[in-house]
C-alpha positions as CSV (number, residue, x, y, z in Angstrom):
1,M,0.0,0.0,0.0
2,K,2.8,2.4,0.9
3,K,4.6,1.7,-2.4
4,F,1.3,2.4,-4.3
5,L,0.8,5.8,-2.5
6,I,4.4,6.8,-3.2
7,G,3.9,6.0,-6.8
8,L,0.6,7.9,-6.9
9,L,2.2,11.1,-5.4
10,A,5.1,10.9,-7.9
11,L,2.6,10.8,-10.7
12,F,0.8,13.9,-9.3
13,S,4.0,15.9,-9.4
14,Y,3.6,16.2,-13.2
15,S,1.6,19.3,-13.8
16,V,1.0,19.4,-17.5
17,K,-1.3,17.4,-19.7
18,A,0.2,14.4,-21.4
19,Q,-0.9,11.2,-23.2
20,L,0.7,8.6,-21.1
21,L,-0.3,5.6,-23.1
22,K,0.4,4.6,-26.7
23,D,-3.2,3.9,-27.5
24,V,-4.9,7.3,-28.4
25,S,-8.2,6.1,-26.9
26,E,-6.5,5.8,-23.5
27,S,-5.6,8.6,-21.2
28,I,-4.8,9.4,-17.6
29,H,-5.6,12.8,-16.1
30,G,-6.2,14.3,-12.7
31,N,-5.5,17.1,-10.3
32,F,-4.3,17.7,-6.8
33,E,-4.4,20.5,-4.2
34,V,-2.5,21.0,-0.9
35,D,-3.5,23.7,1.6
36,A,-1.4,24.3,4.7
37,Q,-1.2,27.0,7.4
38,Y,1.2,27.9,10.1
39,Y,-0.8,29.3,13.1
40,N,0.5,32.1,15.3
41,K,-0.7,32.6,18.9
42,D,-3.2,35.5,18.9
43,T,-5.5,35.5,21.9
44,A,-6.6,39.1,21.3
45,I,-8.7,38.2,18.3
46,G,-9.9,34.9,19.9
47,A,-7.8,32.6,17.7
48,P,-7.6,29.0,19.1
49,I,-4.2,27.8,20.2
50,V,-2.9,25.1,17.7
51,P,-0.4,22.8,19.5
52,Q,0.8,21.3,16.1
53,K,1.5,24.8,14.7
54,I,1.0,23.5,11.2
55,L,-2.3,22.0,9.9
56,S,-3.0,20.9,6.3
57,N,-5.6,19.6,3.9
58,G,-4.6,17.7,0.8
59,F,-6.2,15.6,-2.0
60,G,-5.3,14.2,-5.3
61,N,-7.6,12.8,-8.1
62,L,-6.4,10.2,-10.6
63,N,-8.7,9.1,-13.5
64,Y,-8.1,6.5,-16.3
65,I,-10.2,6.4,-19.4
66,R,-10.1,3.8,-22.2
67,G,-13.0,3.9,-24.6
68,N,-16.3,3.4,-22.8
69,F,-14.5,2.4,-19.6
70,S,-13.2,4.7,-16.9
71,A,-11.9,4.3,-13.3
72,G,-10.4,6.6,-10.7
73,L,-9.7,7.3,-7.1
74,R,-9.0,10.2,-4.8
75,F,-6.4,10.2,-2.1
76,E,-7.0,12.6,0.9
77,S,-4.9,13.5,3.8
78,Y,-5.6,15.8,6.8
79,N,-2.6,16.1,9.2
80,P,-4.6,17.2,11.0
81,V,-7.5,19.1,9.4
82,M,-7.2,22.9,9.2
83,L,-9.2,25.2,11.5
84,G,-12.7,25.9,10.4
85,F,-13.4,22.4,9.1
86,D,-15.0,19.5,10.9
87,P,-12.3,18.0,13.2
88,R,-13.7,14.5,12.4
89,Y,-11.9,14.8,9.1
90,Q,-8.7,13.3,10.6
91,G,-6.3,11.0,8.9
92,T,-5.3,9.7,5.5
93,G,-7.1,7.4,3.1
94,I,-8.8,6.8,-0.3
95,P,-12.5,7.5,0.4
96,Y,-13.4,7.8,-3.2
97,K,-12.9,5.2,-5.9
98,Y,-14.9,4.0,-8.8
99,A,-15.1,1.9,-12.0
100,R,-17.6,3.0,-14.7
101,Y,-18.8,1.7,-18.1
102,K,-20.9,3.9,-20.4
103,N,-22.3,3.6,-23.9
104,N,-25.4,5.1,-25.7
105,F,-27.8,2.8,-23.8
106,V,-26.4,2.1,-20.3
107,D,-24.2,3.8,-17.8
108,I,-23.1,1.6,-14.8
109,T,-20.9,2.7,-11.9
110,A,-19.5,0.5,-9.1
111,G,-17.9,2.3,-6.2
112,N,-18.4,6.0,-5.4
113,F,-20.5,8.3,-7.4
114,Y,-22.3,11.7,-7.3
115,D,-25.7,12.5,-8.7
116,Q,-28.8,14.7,-8.3
117,F,-32.5,14.2,-8.8
118,G,-34.3,17.3,-10.1
119,S,-33.3,20.4,-8.0
120,G,-31.9,18.2,-5.3
121,M,-34.9,18.5,-2.9
122,I,-35.0,14.7,-2.7
123,L,-31.4,13.8,-3.5
124,R,-28.2,15.6,-4.2
125,I,-24.9,13.8,-3.9
126,Y,-22.0,16.2,-4.5
127,E,-18.7,17.6,-3.2
128,N,-17.4,21.1,-2.5
129,R,-13.7,21.2,-1.6
130,G,-13.9,24.8,-0.3
131,L,-16.3,23.6,2.4
132,L,-14.7,20.1,2.7
133,Y,-18.2,18.8,2.0
134,D,-18.5,15.4,0.4
135,N,-21.6,13.1,0.8
136,T,-20.7,10.6,-2.0
137,I,-22.5,7.3,-2.1
138,E,-20.5,4.1,-2.2
139,G,-22.4,1.3,-4.0
140,F,-23.9,0.8,-7.4
141,R,-25.7,3.1,-9.9
142,A,-27.2,2.3,-13.2
143,I,-28.5,4.8,-15.8
144,I,-30.3,3.6,-18.9
145,T,-32.0,5.2,-21.9
146,P,-34.8,2.8,-22.8
147,L,-36.5,5.3,-25.2
148,K,-35.3,8.4,-26.9
149,G,-35.7,11.3,-24.5
150,V,-36.2,9.0,-21.4
151,T,-33.6,8.6,-18.8
152,V,-34.0,6.1,-15.9
153,K,-31.7,6.0,-12.9
154,A,-31.4,3.5,-10.0
155,M,-28.9,3.4,-7.2
156,I,-28.1,1.8,-3.8
157,G,-25.3,2.4,-1.3
158,R,-24.1,4.1,1.8
159,Q,-22.9,7.6,2.2
160,R,-19.5,8.8,3.1
161,V,-19.2,10.2,6.7
162,F,-15.7,11.6,7.0
163,F,-13.4,8.5,6.6
164,G,-16.2,6.0,7.3
165,L,-19.7,5.2,6.0
166,S,-23.1,6.1,7.3
167,P,-25.0,3.2,9.0
168,G,-28.0,4.0,6.8
169,I,-28.6,2.5,3.3
170,V,-29.8,4.8,0.6
171,R,-31.9,3.5,-2.3
172,G,-33.3,5.6,-5.0
173,G,-34.7,5.9,-8.5
174,D,-35.5,8.7,-10.9
175,V,-37.2,9.0,-14.3
176,E,-36.8,12.1,-16.6
177,W,-38.8,12.4,-19.8
178,N,-38.0,15.0,-22.5
179,L,-41.2,15.0,-24.5
180,N,-39.7,16.9,-27.4
181,E,-37.0,14.3,-27.9
182,T,-39.4,11.4,-27.7
183,F,-41.9,12.9,-30.1
184,D,-39.3,14.6,-32.3
185,S,-41.4,14.1,-35.4
186,L,-44.2,16.2,-33.8
187,M,-42.4,18.5,-31.4
188,A,-38.8,18.8,-32.6
189,H,-39.5,22.2,-34.2
190,K,-41.9,23.5,-31.5
191,K,-40.9,26.5,-29.5
192,T,-42.3,25.0,-26.4
193,K,-40.0,22.5,-24.7
194,V,-41.4,20.2,-21.9
195,T,-39.5,17.9,-19.5
196,L,-41.2,15.9,-16.8
197,G,-39.6,14.0,-13.9
198,G,-40.3,11.8,-10.9
199,S,-38.2,10.5,-8.1
200,F,-38.3,8.1,-5.1
201,V,-35.6,7.8,-2.4
202,S,-35.6,5.5,0.6
203,K,-33.2,5.2,3.5
204,Y,-32.9,2.2,5.9
205,Q,-31.5,2.6,9.4
206,T,-32.1,0.3,12.3
207,N,-34.0,1.6,15.3
208,Q,-31.7,1.8,18.3
209,S,-33.7,4.0,20.5
210,P,-34.9,2.5,23.8
211,T,-37.8,4.9,24.1
212,L,-38.9,5.9,20.5
213,N,-40.4,3.7,17.8
214,E,-38.2,5.2,15.1
215,P,-39.2,4.1,11.5
216,E,-36.4,2.1,9.9
217,N,-37.5,2.7,6.3
218,V,-38.1,6.4,5.4
219,G,-39.3,7.2,1.9
220,C,-39.3,10.5,0.1
221,F,-40.9,11.0,-3.3
222,G,-41.8,13.8,-5.6
223,G,-42.3,15.1,-9.1
224,R,-41.2,18.0,-11.3
225,A,-41.9,19.8,-14.5
226,N,-39.9,22.2,-16.7
227,I,-41.4,24.2,-19.5
228,N,-39.5,26.5,-21.8
229,H,-40.9,28.7,-24.6
230,G,-38.6,31.1,-26.3
231,G,-37.2,33.4,-23.5
232,F,-39.7,32.1,-20.9
233,N,-39.0,29.3,-18.5
234,I,-40.9,27.8,-15.6
235,Y,-39.8,25.0,-13.2
236,G,-41.7,23.5,-10.4
237,E,-41.1,20.6,-8.0
238,Y,-42.9,19.1,-5.1
239,A,-41.5,16.5,-2.6
240,Y,-43.1,14.6,0.3
241,K,-41.3,12.7,3.1
242,I,-42.8,10.3,5.6
243,N,-42.1,10.8,9.3
244,D,-38.4,10.9,9.9
245,P,-37.4,11.7,13.5
246,S,-33.8,12.9,13.8
247,Y,-31.5,14.9,16.0
248,V,-32.0,18.0,13.7
249,N,-35.8,18.0,14.1
250,R,-35.7,17.0,17.8
251,Y,-37.0,13.5,16.9
252,N,-40.3,14.8,15.6
253,F,-42.6,12.3,13.9
254,K,-44.3,14.8,11.7
255,D,-44.3,14.2,7.9
256,G,-42.3,16.6,5.8
257,Q,-42.9,18.3,2.5
258,G,-41.3,20.9,0.2
259,A,-42.2,22.9,-2.8
260,Y,-40.1,24.9,-5.2
261,L,-41.2,27.2,-8.1
262,T,-39.1,29.5,-10.3
263,T,-39.9,31.3,-13.4
264,S,-37.9,33.6,-15.6
265,Y,-38.0,35.6,-18.8
266,A,-35.2,36.9,-20.9
267,G,-35.9,39.6,-23.6
268,D,-33.8,42.1,-25.6
269,G,-31.4,43.6,-23.1
270,F,-33.3,42.5,-19.9
271,S,-34.2,39.5,-17.8
272,I,-36.6,39.0,-14.9
273,M,-36.8,36.1,-12.4
274,A,-39.1,35.2,-9.5
275,A,-38.8,32.1,-7.2
276,G,-40.6,30.8,-4.2
277,K,-40.0,27.9,-1.8
278,Y,-41.9,26.2,1.0
279,V,-40.1,23.8,3.4
280,D,-41.6,21.9,6.3
281,N,-39.5,19.3,8.2
282,M,-37.4,18.3,5.2
283,S,-34.1,17.4,6.9
284,Y,-33.2,14.1,5.3
285,R,-30.1,12.1,6.4
286,S,-28.9,8.6,6.1
287,D,-27.9,8.8,9.8
288,R,-30.6,10.3,12.0
289,D,-28.2,11.2,14.7
290,Q,-25.7,13.3,12.6
291,T,-25.5,17.1,12.8
292,L,-24.1,19.9,10.7
293,N,-23.5,18.8,7.1
294,A,-22.9,15.1,7.7
295,A,-24.9,12.3,5.9
296,M,-27.2,14.8,4.2
297,I,-29.2,13.1,1.4
298,N,-31.0,16.1,0.0
299,Y,-30.2,19.7,-0.7
300,M,-32.3,22.9,-0.4
301,P,-30.6,26.0,-1.8
302,A,-31.2,29.3,-0.1
303,L,-33.2,31.8,-2.3
304,T,-30.7,34.6,-1.9
305,K,-28.3,36.4,-4.1
306,Y,-24.9,34.8,-4.2
307,H,-22.7,37.7,-3.2
308,T,-19.0,37.7,-3.8
309,Y,-18.0,40.8,-1.7
310,L,-16.8,40.3,1.9
311,M,-19.3,42.6,3.6
312,A,-22.3,41.4,1.6
313,T,-21.5,37.8,2.8
314,F,-20.7,38.8,6.4
315,Y,-24.1,37.4,7.5
316,P,-24.9,34.6,5.1
317,Y,-28.2,32.8,5.1
318,A,-28.8,29.0,4.9
319,T,-32.1,27.2,4.3
320,Q,-33.8,26.2,7.6
321,P,-34.9,22.6,6.9
322,N,-37.3,22.4,9.8
323,G,-39.5,25.1,8.4
324,E,-39.2,28.0,6.0
325,M,-41.1,30.1,3.5
326,A,-38.9,32.1,1.1
327,A,-39.0,34.1,-2.1
328,Q,-36.6,35.9,-4.4
329,G,-37.0,38.2,-7.3
330,E,-34.4,39.8,-9.7
331,F,-34.5,42.2,-12.6
332,Q,-31.5,42.9,-14.8
333,Y,-31.3,45.5,-17.5
334,H,-28.6,46.4,-20.0
335,F,-28.6,50.0,-21.1
336,K,-27.3,49.9,-24.7
337,K,-24.2,51.6,-26.0
338,G,-24.9,55.1,-27.2
339,S,-28.1,55.5,-25.1
340,A,-28.5,58.5,-22.8
341,I,-27.9,56.4,-19.7
342,G,-25.6,53.7,-21.2
343,G,-23.2,56.2,-22.7
344,K,-20.4,55.0,-24.9
345,Y,-19.9,51.6,-23.4
346,G,-23.4,50.7,-22.0
347,M,-24.3,49.9,-18.4
348,E,-25.7,46.9,-16.5
349,V,-28.1,47.3,-13.6
350,A,-29.4,44.4,-11.4
351,L,-32.1,44.7,-8.7
352,N,-32.5,41.8,-6.4
353,A,-34.7,41.1,-3.4
354,S,-35.0,38.0,-1.2
355,V,-36.8,37.2,2.0
356,A,-37.3,34.2,4.3
357,Y,-39.8,33.6,7.1
358,G,-40.6,30.7,9.4
359,L,-43.8,28.8,9.3
360,D,-47.0,29.8,11.1
361,T,-46.9,26.9,13.6
362,V,-48.5,25.9,16.9
363,N,-46.3,24.0,19.4
364,L,-47.7,20.9,21.0
365,A,-47.1,19.7,24.5
366,P,-45.0,16.5,24.6
367,Q,-47.0,13.3,25.0
368,N,-46.2,10.0,26.7
369,D,-46.0,8.2,23.4
370,A,-43.3,6.7,21.3
371,R,-44.5,8.9,18.3
372,Q,-44.4,12.6,19.2
373,F,-45.6,15.6,17.1
374,H,-44.0,18.8,18.3
375,Y,-46.0,21.2,16.2
376,Y,-48.5,21.6,13.4
377,V,-48.7,24.3,10.7
378,R,-51.7,26.5,11.3
379,S,-51.8,28.4,8.0
380,L,-49.8,29.4,5.0
381,R,-49.2,32.8,6.4
382,P,-45.5,33.8,7.1
383,G,-44.3,33.3,10.6
384,E,-41.2,34.8,12.3
385,K,-38.9,36.8,9.9
386,Y,-35.6,35.1,9.4
387,F,-33.8,37.1,6.7
388,H,-34.0,39.7,3.9
389,D,-31.6,41.2,1.4
390,F,-32.6,44.1,-0.9
391,N,-29.8,45.1,-3.2
392,I,-28.9,47.0,-6.4
393,E,-25.7,46.4,-8.4
394,I,-24.5,48.7,-11.2
395,S,-21.6,47.8,-13.5
396,K,-20.2,50.2,-16.1
397,K,-17.2,50.5,-18.3
398,I,-16.0,54.1,-18.0
399,N,-13.4,54.0,-20.8
400,K,-11.1,51.5,-22.5
401,K,-9.0,51.2,-19.3
402,V,-11.4,51.6,-16.4
403,K,-14.5,49.7,-15.4
404,G,-16.4,49.8,-12.1
405,T,-19.1,48.1,-10.0
406,F,-21.3,49.7,-7.3
407,L,-23.3,47.6,-4.9
408,Y,-25.8,48.6,-2.2
409,S,-27.4,46.0,0.1
410,N,-29.9,46.3,3.0
411,Q,-30.0,43.1,5.0
412,F,-31.9,41.7,8.0
413,Y,-30.5,38.7,9.9
414,N,-32.2,36.7,12.7
415,K,-29.1,35.4,14.5
416,D,-31.1,33.4,17.0
417,I,-32.6,31.2,14.3
418,I,-29.9,31.1,11.7
419,V,-26.9,30.6,13.9
420,E,-28.1,29.4,17.3
421,N,-31.2,27.4,16.0
422,S,-33.0,28.7,19.0
423,S,-36.5,30.2,19.5
424,V,-35.3,32.0,22.6
425,N,-34.4,35.6,22.0
426,I,-30.8,35.8,23.0
427,Y,-29.4,38.2,20.3
428,P,-31.0,41.3,18.8
429,N,-31.9,41.0,15.1
430,I,-29.1,42.4,13.0
431,K,-29.8,45.2,10.5
432,T,-27.1,46.3,8.0
433,N,-26.6,48.7,5.2
434,I,-23.7,47.7,2.9
435,F,-21.9,49.8,0.3
436,V,-19.3,48.5,-2.2
437,L,-17.2,50.2,-4.8
438,D,-15.1,48.0,-7.1
439,V,-12.8,49.7,-9.7
440,T,-10.4,48.0,-12.1
441,Y,-7.8,49.9,-14.1
442,K,-6.3,47.9,-16.9
443,Y,-3.2,50.0,-17.8
444,K,-1.8,47.6,-20.4
445,T,-2.6,44.1,-21.9
446,G,-2.3,41.5,-19.1
447,S,-1.7,44.1,-16.4
448,S,-4.3,45.7,-14.1
449,I,-4.9,47.2,-10.7
450,R,-8.2,46.6,-8.8
451,F,-9.4,48.7,-5.9
452,E,-12.2,47.7,-3.5
453,A,-13.8,49.9,-0.8
454,Q,-16.6,48.3,1.3
455,E,-18.5,49.5,4.4
456,M,-21.1,47.8,6.5
457,Y,-23.1,50.0,8.9
458,T,-24.8,48.2,11.8
459,K,-25.5,48.9,15.5
460,Q,-25.9,45.2,16.4
461,D,-23.5,42.3,17.0
462,K,-19.9,43.6,16.6
463,G,-20.9,46.9,15.0
464,S,-19.7,48.5,11.8
465,W,-16.9,47.3,9.5
466,A,-14.9,48.8,6.7
467,V,-12.8,46.9,4.1
468,G,-10.1,48.1,1.7
469,M,-8.4,46.0,-0.9
470,I,-5.8,46.5,-3.6
471,E,-5.1,43.7,-6.1
472,W,-2.3,44.1,-8.6
473,W,-1.6,41.9,-11.7
474,P,1.7,43.3,-13.1
475,V,1.7,40.4,-15.6
476,S,-0.9,37.8,-16.4
477,K,0.9,35.0,-14.4
478,F,1.6,36.9,-11.2
479,F,-0.6,38.8,-8.7
480,A,-0.3,40.5,-5.3
481,A,-3.1,41.8,-3.0
482,V,-3.5,43.4,0.4
483,V,-6.8,43.4,2.3
484,D,-7.7,45.2,5.5
485,Q,-11.0,44.4,7.4
486,W,-11.4,47.0,10.2
487,N,-14.0,46.5,12.9
488,Y,-14.2,50.2,13.6
489,G,-17.7,50.2,15.1
490,N,-17.1,47.6,17.9
491,D,-18.6,48.8,21.2
492,D,-15.5,47.7,22.9
493,P,-12.6,50.1,21.8
494,S,-10.0,47.4,22.6
495,K,-11.6,45.1,20.0
496,R,-11.6,47.5,17.1
497,F,-9.1,45.2,15.3
498,H,-7.6,45.5,11.8
499,Y,-7.6,42.1,10.1
500,Y,-4.8,42.5,7.5
501,L,-4.1,39.9,4.9
502,F,-1.3,39.9,2.3
503,N,-1.5,37.6,-0.7
504,I,0.9,36.8,-3.6
505,G,0.3,34.2,-6.3
506,F,1.9,32.7,-9.3
507,I,0.2,30.8,-12.2
508,R,2.0,28.8,-14.8
509,D,0.2,26.5,-17.2
510,A,-2.0,24.3,-15.0
511,V,-0.2,25.1,-11.7
512,R,-1.2,27.8,-9.2
513,V,0.7,28.7,-6.1
514,T,-0.7,31.2,-3.5
515,L,1.1,32.4,-0.3
516,S,-0.7,34.6,2.2
517,Y,-0.1,36.1,5.6
518,G,-2.4,37.8,8.0
519,K,-5.4,37.6,10.3
520,Q,-8.8,35.9,9.6
521,R,-11.9,37.1,11.5
522,Q,-14.3,34.7,13.0
523,G,-17.4,34.2,11.0
524,I,-19.6,31.9,8.8
525,F,-18.5,30.9,5.3
526,C,-21.2,29.6,2.9
527,V,-21.3,28.2,-0.6
528,G,-24.7,27.5,-2.3
529,G,-26.5,27.5,1.0
530,V,-24.1,25.1,2.8
531,C,-22.2,26.8,5.6
532,R,-19.3,26.2,8.0
533,T,-18.1,28.3,10.9
534,V,-14.6,29.8,10.5
535,P,-12.7,30.6,13.7
536,A,-10.3,33.5,14.0
537,S,-6.7,32.8,13.0
538,D,-3.4,34.4,12.5
539,G,-0.6,32.9,10.4
540,V,0.9,32.0,7.1
541,A,-1.0,29.9,4.5
542,L,0.2,28.1,1.4
543,T,-2.0,26.7,-1.4
544,V,-0.7,24.7,-4.4
545,T,-3.0,23.4,-7.1
546,A,-2.3,21.6,-10.3
547,T,-4.0,19.6,-13.1
548,F,-2.6,17.2,-15.6
């Protein structure tokens, strides 16, 4: 085993694409990434003490393809895992490996795989390395195309939980039917495109509770439809889950359900989108006793704008699976070149609004029964407010060398619910006004300087913040940046810290190396509605990525 790992790491050291085998139908490719940080002691900002001083995350993917056959594996090592990631990621191993055969009729995988049914409300198996999130299934999956336009999936296996497997078994099937492809002689040239789908997923986990009669087989099913006509699109999905008591829902035996509807229209120079979501007791895991992001079968994205600026993501929102009503709307308009507002180069304007509420529920007193119902939904009226974000973003090219973006965002954040998952009023609701100015000056081909100024005004939590950043690309393969996050509005003058961060990076072909030094504030980091808590830290970090 050791000899194999040494050989694998030696192969990863090659960073350029190459045909390694004589047969042109054969190829080997992959990628690797190593992240490491040296942690300084900094009790002032609340940084945890790291006895090891250096922590690291690393992984490497290796894939082999020959004709219709492919196989691969991923080697991972956490020595130990870096701060901000679940400490149960500890050790070294190969948690992902697969063999796959695919032709025009059948697609069969043995080993680990990722997949998604519909929007993911019933099942979404995926990974995100930035969050160290990976809920891959280890087992078997078959995908067949019995008719033109019809795709049928079936799978069975157990989910990854860190370097082990969940005790629950996941079974599922999905059918998707593209009517236009099936009836191509009648609908091939129709402007209206219709796709229908239906899914069923079941998990099995033995009942080990001495007091509760926990169901061992928990099924979840649903249907969906997508209709597209010209620039108009509408997608709707509904899911229903039988009673599924778990740690997350306080072992509540109430059935769950979820609904998702989104519609959009794109015209000449503009687009409009509206979406709504209803979620009631839809946490679905292959291990009922897991918390945080472990053993999650399904996925419910937050209906909020995916901001990229630091202050706009300071208080990120994640879907509340125990109960939520949410909506989002967006309007984008492009002022054409030469118009009175667009000027010589045109201008982009985007208006976005999102809001999330709890459900209108009535709590029930606990009963002396092995099947307890903790609440019921009284009406479809919104309950307690959880979050809102109203924002406008304007992007404009000033001249051939200068372009800029302005963002204003007004946010409301219910910290008791989103962070503490508590109905007890411990923290005041946080209200913020956020301003961002982002200007890029491209002074020659492949060379640019970017300036960012951000400010978040709030009287709650830690008070107001300001951010300044300068990013310099003297050549296309090298960059340097400095960022300062200043908590100037903290009620405690001794905690009005500056969080400096210095970055330099180098890119050559498929290799990227980044070195940084500075302080990281404590907060929450989210990607696509999945979040992790990041503790404060001070130190030097190195990241190396490469593909071949």
